[in-house]
N, C-alpha and C positions, 0 to 999 in steps of 0.2 A: 504494500500500500504506500501511496505517496504521503507527503507530509499532511495533507488535508484529511487523510483517512478514506478518501473516496476513490483514489487512483488505483490503477491496476498494478503499478510497480513494474511494468514491462520495461525491458532494457532496449531491445532492438526495435520495438514497435508493436503494432497490432493491426489486424485486418478488421474492417468495419463492414457489417452486413446492412441490409436495407433497414432493419429494425433499429440499428444504432443510429443511422442517419435520420430516421423519423424521430427518434427520441431526442436527438440534438435539436431538430426543428421545433419540437414540442416544448423545448425549454428545460430538458432534463439537466439538473445541476450536476449529476454524476458525469454525464457526457461532457458538459462544459469543462469540468475539472480534468477529465481524461485528455481532452484536446489541449487544454492549457499545459498539462504536464508533458504531453508529447512534444509540443512546441518548445517548451523550456529545455527539455532534454535532447531535442533534435532527433527524437525517435520517429521512424517512418510510420505513417498511417496509410495502409494500402486499402483502396476501395475498388473492388472488381467493377468493371464497367456496367455489368448487368444489374448489380445492386444499386448503383447510382441511377441508372435508368428507371428502376422501380420507384425510387424515392423522389426523383426530380420532377417538379411540375412548373418550375420557373416562376418569375415574378417576385415582387417585393416580400411576399410572405415567406420566402425561403432565404432570407438574409443570412441566417446563421450558417446554413449549408453553403451558400455562395462564398461566405467569408472563409469557411473551412477549405473549400476547393482552391482558394487563392493562396493558401498557406504553403510555404516551401517544404513542409514535412509530408504533404499529401502526395501520394502516387496513385493515379487512376490506372488500374491494370487492364489493358486492352483485351477485348475478346476478338482476337485475330484468328486467322485460319488455323494456325497451329494449336492455339488454345481451344478453339471450338472443337476440333477433332479429338483432342485429349479429353475434354469434358464429356463429349458425347460417348466416347469409348468407355470412360469410367461409369457413366450412367448405365450403359448397356451391361457392364460387368456386375454392377451392384443392384440393378433393378430400380434405381432412383430416377425419377422423371423430372425433377426440378433442376434445370441446368444452372440457374442462378445460385441455388444452394451449393451445388457441386462446384461451381466456380469459386465461391467463397471458401469452401473447404480446401480446394487445391491451392488457392492463393495463400491461405494461411500456412499450409504445409510447406509450400515453396519458400516462403519468407521466414519460416520458423516462428510464426506469430501466434499469439492467442487470438481468438475471435471475439469481438464485442458483438453480442447477438441477443435479440429478444426471442429467438426461436431455437433454444438449445436442443430440443428433441429431434428436430430434423437434421441438424448438423451432427449430433451424436450418432444418429443412425448411419450417416455417411462415413464418419471417421471417429470412432470412440476414443482415439488417442488425442484429439484436439483439446486444447485448453480453451474453455469457454467462459466468458465474463459477461455479466449483465450490463446493459447500457445505463 
């Protein structure tokens, strides 16, 4: 935990799912603290492109998310051809149909990150070894 008691204590960073982005927009104090701690420690916050697409609606009502996206610690992880094929193949092997959840799990695994998620059940089904934190 960080000095405020609300932080994740992550060193290298975290992967954010759609629920984490929505929580930030909803004014979650915990998410605000996590973001502040990441920025202060220069820890990378990875956001899979599909999760961003699910959360983004544009406009002034998403000022918090827009501010996060401008931060130098944020990396939006592209869903390019290579990633799409990898995600699809993992969905086939596991029987998971949610490509965004799969992309979040694979992103977190690739970056060796915990996942900030409001949906731990689905991610735990994909990869029980993931470290999952609430937003």
